[in-house]
C-alpha positions in Angstrom: 93.0 66.6 75.0 89.6 67.1 73.7 90.0 68.5 70.0 88.8 65.3 68.3 85.7 65.6 70.2 84.8 68.8 69.8 85.1 69.8 73.9 86.5 72.9 75.2 88.6 73.0 78.4 88.8 75.2 81.0 91.5 74.6 83.5 89.8 75.1 87.1 92.0 76.0 90.4 90.3 77.9 93.1 87.9 79.5 90.7 89.2 83.1 92.3 89.3 84.9 89.0 87.2 88.4 89.0 87.7 88.7 85.4 86.0 86.1 83.7 89.0 83.8 83.4 87.2 80.6 83.9 83.5 81.3 82.8 82.7 78.3 80.8 83.0 79.0 77.2 82.4 76.5 74.7 84.0 78.9 71.9 82.5 77.3 69.0 82.7 73.8 70.1 79.9 71.6 71.0 80.5 71.6 74.5 83.0 72.8 77.3 84.3 70.9 80.4 85.9 72.4 83.0 89.1 70.9 84.4 89.2 70.9 88.0 92.7 70.6 89.4 91.7 69.7 93.4 93.4 66.5 93.3 96.7 67.5 91.9 97.6 68.9 95.1 100.5 68.4 97.0 104.2 69.3 97.9 106.7 67.4 95.1 110.0 68.1 97.4 111.6 70.7 99.2 115.5 71.7 98.3 116.3 73.4 101.3 119.9 74.1 100.5 118.5 76.0 97.2 115.6 77.5 98.8 113.4 76.1 96.3 110.0 73.9 96.5 107.9 71.9 93.9 104.0 72.1 94.3 101.2 70.6 92.5 99.4 73.3 90.5 96.2 72.2 92.3 97.9 73.1 96.0 95.5 75.5 97.6 97.4 78.6 99.3 96.8 77.8 103.1 97.7 73.9 102.1 101.0 75.0 100.6 101.9 77.1 103.6 101.4 74.4 105.9 103.0 71.8 103.8 106.5 74.2 103.7 106.0 75.4 107.4 106.8 71.4 107.8 110.1 72.2 106.7 110.5 75.6 108.2 110.0 77.3 105.0 106.8 79.7 103.5 106.4 81.0 100.3 104.8 84.1 101.6 102.3 85.0 99.0 99.2 86.4 100.4 96.5 87.9 97.7 93.1 88.4 99.1 92.2 85.2 97.4 94.5 83.5 99.5 92.1 81.4 101.2 91.0 79.6 98.3 93.1 80.5 95.4 95.6 77.6 93.8 99.5 77.7 93.0 98.7 77.0 89.5 96.1 79.9 89.4 98.6 82.2 90.6 100.8 81.2 88.0 98.4 81.2 85.5 97.1 85.0 86.4 100.9 86.6 87.1 99.2 86.9 90.9 100.7 89.4 93.0 100.2 89.2 97.0 100.1 91.7 99.9 104.2 91.0 100.8 105.2 91.8 97.3 107.3 94.6 98.8 109.3 92.2 100.6 109.2 88.8 98.4 107.8 90.1 94.9 105.4 88.9 92.6 104.3 85.2 92.5 106.0 85.3 88.5 109.0 86.4 90.1 109.1 83.7 92.7 108.6 81.0 89.5 111.7 79.4 89.0 110.5 76.7 86.8 106.9 74.9 86.0 105.5 72.0 83.7 102.3 72.4 81.8 100.5 69.9 79.4 99.4 71.5 76.3 97.7 69.7 73.4 100.7 69.2 71.4 102.9 68.1 73.8 104.4 68.9 77.3 106.5 71.8 78.5 109.0 71.5 81.4 110.7 75.1 81.5 113.4 76.6 84.0 116.7 74.2 84.0 118.5 76.7 86.2 118.1 80.3 87.8 119.8 82.1 85.0 119.9 81.2 81.5 120.9 82.8 78.2 119.4 79.7 76.4 116.9 82.0 74.1 114.1 83.7 75.0 112.7 82.6 78.3 109.5 79.9 77.4 108.7 79.8 81.1 107.6 83.3 80.8 104.9 82.7 78.0 103.5 80.1 80.3 102.9 83.0 83.2 100.0 84.8 82.6 98.7 82.4 80.3 95.5 82.1 81.9 94.6 78.3 80.3 94.7 79.4 76.9 98.1 77.4 75.9 97.7 74.3 78.2 97.0 73.0 82.0 99.8 74.2 84.3 100.4 71.0 86.2 103.8 71.8 88.5 105.3 75.0 89.5 108.5 75.4 91.0 108.9 78.6 93.1 111.5 80.2 95.2 110.8 79.9 99.1 112.5 81.3 102.3 112.7 80.3 106.0 109.7 81.1 108.1 110.3 84.6 109.7 111.1 84.7 113.2 109.9 88.1 113.7 107.0 90.2 112.5 106.8 94.2 113.2 103.8 96.1 112.4 103.4 99.7 112.3 100.8 102.3 111.2 101.5 106.0 109.6 99.1 109.0 109.0 100.0 111.4 106.3 98.4 115.2 105.5 96.9 113.7 102.2 97.3 111.4 99.3 100.2 112.9 97.7 103.0 113.5 100.4 101.6 109.6 101.1 102.9 108.7 97.9 106.0 110.6 97.7 107.0 108.8 100.8 106.2 105.4 99.5 108.3 106.0 96.7 111.2 107.3 99.2 111.1 104.2 100.6 111.2 101.8 97.7 113.8 103.9 95.8 116.0 104.0 98.8 115.9 101.0 100.0 113.7 100.6 103.2 112.7 97.1 102.7 109.2 96.4 104.3 107.8 93.3 103.5 104.3 95.1 103.4 103.5 98.5 102.5 100.4 100.2 101.7 98.6 103.5 101.3 94.9 104.5 101.7 93.7 107.6 100.1 91.6 109.9 102.3 88.4 108.2 101.5 89.3 104.6 102.3 91.0 105.8 105.0 88.0 107.6 106.6 85.9 104.3 106.1 88.4 101.7 107.4 90.0 103.7 110.5 86.6 104.9 111.6 85.4 100.9 112.2 88.2 100.4 115.0 86.9 102.8 117.7 87.6 106.1 119.1 91.3 105.8 118.0 90.3 105.1 114.8 88.3 108.1 114.4 90.8 110.5 115.5 93.1 109.0 113.1 91.1 108.9 110.2 92.2 112.2 108.4 94.1 112.6 105.5 95.8 109.5 104.1 97.2 106.6 106.2 99.6 103.9 105.5 100.7 100.4 107.4 104.3 98.5 107.1 105.0 95.2 108.6 108.6 93.7 108.3 109.6 90.3 109.1 112.7 88.2 109.6 115.6 88.5 111.9 116.6 92.1 110.7 112.9 93.2 111.3 113.9 95.8 113.9 116.6 97.3 111.8 114.4 97.7 108.3 111.9 99.3 110.5 114.0 102.0 111.8 115.4 102.4 108.3 111.8 102.8 106.7 110.1 105.0 110.0 112.9 107.5 109.5 111.9 108.0 105.7 108.3 108.0 106.2 108.6 110.6 109.0 111.1 112.5 107.0 108.8 112.6 103.9 105.5 114.0 106.1 104.3 111.1 107.9 103.4 110.5 111.7 103.9 107.1 113.4 100.1 106.2 114.5 101.2 102.8 116.5 99.9 99.4 115.8 96.5 99.4 116.2 95.5 99.9 112.4 98.0 97.6 111.0 97.2 94.7 113.6 93.5 95.3 112.7 94.3 95.0 109.1 96.5 91.8 109.6 93.9 90.3 111.5 90.9 91.1 108.4 93.0 91.1 105.4 91.1 88.4 103.6 87.5 89.4 104.4 87.4 91.7 101.5 85.4 89.7 99.1 82.9 88.4 101.7 81.8 92.3 102.8 81.1 93.0 98.7 79.0 90.3 98.8 77.3 91.4 102.0 76.8 94.9 100.6 75.5 93.4 97.1 73.1 91.3 99.4 72.2 94.9 100.8 71.3 96.7 97.7 74.7 98.8 97.5 76.9 97.8 94.5 80.5 97.2 95.3 83.2 96.4 93.0 87.0 96.8 92.2 89.7 97.6 89.4 93.1 98.1 89.5 95.8 99.0 87.5 99.5 100.4 87.7 101.9 103.1 85.9 105.5 105.1 87.0 105.5 107.5 89.9 105.5 110.3 87.8 102.1 109.4 86.3 100.5 107.9 89.5 98.5 111.0 90.6 97.6 111.6 87.1 96.2 108.2 86.7 94.4 108.0 89.7 92.7 111.5 89.0 91.6 110.0 85.6 89.9 106.9 86.8 88.0 108.4 89.7 86.6 111.1 87.5 85.8 108.3 85.0 83.9 105.9 87.8 82.0 109.5 89.4 80.9 110.4 85.5 79.7 106.8 84.8 78.0 106.2 87.7 76.3 109.7 87.7 75.4 108.9 84.0 73.6 106.1 85.4 71.7 107.8 88.0 73.7 106.8 91.0 75.9 108.4 93.6 79.2 107.0 94.1 81.9 106.7 96.4 85.3 106.1 95.4 88.1 104.8 97.5 92.0 103.9 96.0 95.0 102.4 97.6 98.5 101.8 96.9 99.6 97.9 98.0 102.3 97.2 95.4 105.3 98.9 95.0 108.2 99.0 92.5 111.4 101.6 92.0 109.9 102.9 88.9 106.2 103.0 90.0 103.2 101.6 91.8 99.9 99.8 91.8 96.2 102.0 92.3 93.7 99.6 93.5 90.2 101.3 93.2 86.9 100.0 95.5 83.6 101.8 94.4 80.1 101.8 96.0 77.2 103.3 94.3 73.3 103.1 95.0 72.7 101.2 91.6 68.9 100.2 90.9 67.8 98.1 88.3 70.2 96.2 86.2 73.3 96.6 88.2 75.5 94.1 85.8 74.7 96.4 82.9 75.3 99.5 84.2 78.5 98.2 85.5 79.7 97.1 82.1 79.1 100.5 81.0 81.2 102.0 83.7 84.2 99.7 83.7 84.3 100.4 79.8 84.8 104.3 80.7 87.0 103.3 83.4 88.8 101.0 81.2 89.4 103.4 78.2 90.5 106.2 80.9 93.4 103.7 82.2 94.7 103.1 78.8 94.2 106.8 77.8 96.2 108.2 81.2 99.1 105.3 80.5 98.2 102.6 83.0 98.4 99.0 82.7 94.5 97.6 82.0 95.4 95.2 84.8 98.1 94.8 87.6 97.1 91.5 88.6 93.7 90.4 88.5 94.8 89.3 84.9 93.1 89.7 81.6 90.5 86.9 81.8 87.3 87.9 79.2 86.8 91.0 80.9 89.9 93.0 80.0 90.7 91.3 76.8 89.1 94.2 74.8 92.0 96.5 76.1 95.0 93.7 75.4 95.3 94.8 71.9 96.1 98.7 73.0 98.7 97.5 75.6 100.8 95.2 73.7 100.1 96.5 70.1 98.8 94.3 67.1 102.4 92.8 66.6 102.2 91.4 70.3 98.5 90.1 69.6 100.1 88.1 66.4 102.9 86.5 68.9 100.2 85.3 71.0 98.1 84.0 68.3 101.0 82.3 67.1 101.9 80.5 70.3 98.2 79.7 70.4 98.1 77.9 67.1 101.4 75.9 67.8 100.3 74.7 71.4 96.5 74.6 70.8 95.7 74.3 66.9 92.1 73.4 67.3 91.8 76.3 69.9 90.3 74.4 73.0 91.8 75.8 75.5 89.7 78.2 77.3 88.2 79.9 74.6 87.6 83.5 74.9 90.0 84.2 77.7 93.2 86.2 77.4 93.7 86.9 73.2 90.5 87.4 71.4 89.9 85.0 68.3 92.1 85.6 65.1 90.0 88.2 62.9 88.2 89.5 65.8 89.1 93.2 66.2 87.0 94.3 68.8 
């Protein structure tokens, strides 16, 4: 696959990585090429009885949903990168979409995949459940092209929802909202989407939708979405739990506005950068009992980091992925940086990454490792974990041509 020629290979899907996952790095080889999977696109088959579909890895998410809809099905995976990201990229990065509360993360949707590696092909996922040794399928999910090229993905799909109900909620403060979300996920409210914005994000987002939004832009806010034939029943159950935990329904307007604009965030960031306002994001996750501590630690690290760079900052946070035992935290920061914004952000990001690890969070919940997060991977999975990844790398890619520098540091590199 290029080893004899001294050429490194970077698998390229939609190019939506925000952590340096597809940066062209020759890694000591004489050249590097991108393997664009754009022509490896399409629906291979749909098993309507089993509720599974096989999609080629280069299929972009909107095209996948269009093809599945022709058979009355959908995948229902909607990350903010939806418009350009690919099925193979979702698998390679262990993506988590906005409908994760209802349909799960993408790695939970994957039931099988095929991959081409420099030392041989892999065809994994023979049955829905198996005890045939460790699950090798999981080695490829999240591998970011470091072991080979994912070519096909078999996924769990569901019938196109017949009904959708949305509702917005307000809470006195972020902590009350966090406790409410925990009640919902632990006691079975079963929304398809549930999101909670802190006071800062609530003030920014709701103030944009007119007089109603300005009136609601106090405290924290949440939105819920329910899909399927039993959507009304699940909405009623969730509403009882949220109200019982201190929430107040604020109608549909804010939730409808979010549904309409939910993929527009990256373009707003570019517009802000063009206007001289620095804007970036980062995310993590932890247990419910540690969530507020982690949020405080990261917020402090971001504010202090920008202050040291001579810039005022504005930090927003939301919860967008929930589990029975914990949740994610997604931070957006605005700052009035002058001069070399990238160098300043690298320092701030290091401080935030250290704060995440010190406070017991994961260095990434759904943005993957790439090159940007690689310095913290050893702390997260330990020396033995790093040795395992190197062993897999040596077996599948002995000449180290697959996406050099991504995910795991070169052997002997302790940085």
